[in-house]
C-alpha positions in Angstrom: -62.7 64.4 -10.0 -61.6 62.8 -6.7 -63.9 60.3 -5.0 -63.1 59.5 -1.4 -63.0 55.9 -0.5 -64.6 56.3 2.9 -67.2 59.0 2.2 -70.4 58.8 4.1 -72.6 61.1 6.1 -70.4 60.8 9.2 -67.1 61.5 7.3 -68.8 64.4 5.5 -69.7 65.9 8.9 -66.1 65.5 10.2 -64.8 67.3 7.1 -67.3 70.1 7.6 -66.2 70.3 11.2 -62.5 70.6 10.2 -63.3 73.2 7.6 -65.2 75.2 10.1 -62.2 75.8 12.3 -60.8 79.4 12.1 -57.4 79.2 13.8 -54.8 77.1 15.4 -56.3 77.4 18.9 -59.6 76.1 17.6 -57.9 73.3 15.8 -55.9 72.3 19.0 -59.1 72.4 21.1 -61.0 70.2 18.6 -58.2 67.7 18.1 -57.6 67.4 21.9 -61.3 66.6 22.4 -61.7 64.2 19.5 -58.3 62.3 19.5 -56.5 60.4 22.1 -53.0 61.5 23.0 -51.6 58.4 21.1 -53.7 59.2 18.0 -52.4 62.8 18.0 -48.8 61.5 18.3 -49.3 59.1 15.5 -50.8 61.6 13.1 -48.1 64.2 13.9 -45.4 61.5 13.5 -46.8 60.5 10.1 -46.8 64.1 8.9 -43.2 64.5 10.0 -42.3 61.3 8.3 -43.9 62.6 5.1 -41.8 65.8 5.3 -38.6 63.9 5.8 -39.4 61.5 2.9 -40.1 64.4 0.7 -36.7 65.8 1.7 -35.2 62.4 0.6 -34.0 61.4 4.1 -33.3 57.7 4.5 -35.5 55.3 6.5 -32.7 55.0 9.0 -32.5 58.8 9.5 -36.3 59.0 9.9 -36.4 56.1 12.4 -33.6 57.8 14.4 -35.2 61.3 14.4 -38.9 60.4 14.8 -39.0 56.9 16.4 -41.4 55.8 13.6 -41.3 52.2 12.7 -40.1 51.2 9.2 -43.7 49.9 8.7 -45.1 53.4 9.4 -42.5 54.9 7.1 -43.4 52.5 4.4 -47.1 53.3 4.7 -46.4 57.0 4.5 -44.1 56.5 1.5 -46.8 54.4 -0.3 -49.3 57.2 0.4 -46.9 59.8 -1.0 -46.3 57.7 -4.1 -49.7 56.1 -4.8 -52.2 57.8 -2.5 -54.8 60.5 -3.1 -52.2 63.3 -3.0 -53.5 64.5 0.4 -50.0 64.6 1.8 -48.7 66.5 -1.3 -51.4 69.2 -1.0 -50.7 69.8 2.7 -46.9 69.7 2.3 -47.0 72.1 -0.7 -49.1 74.5 1.4 -46.8 74.2 4.4 -43.8 74.9 2.2 -45.5 78.0 0.8 -46.3 79.4 4.3 -42.7 78.9 5.5 -41.4 80.7 2.4 -43.7 83.7 2.8 
């Protein structure tokens, strides 16, 4: 059983909010309200880095294509290898939807 490291009443409420979204438009609306532009860019960059790491692209290729720092790439790589498998769940599902 997975136990979140940061679980509390506020994070539970955030998770409930995310799960309540019905479509991409609602997700965009919520994220634009709750995140700064820089936070949105950072999160999307990390997801792209995760995709590229999974595809075995080199750090140099990832830096060139995304502009991510090697520190960010390293953090994402550690999360992929030793994290809570959150990236893996999302990446597996994204792969499934692109192959359907």
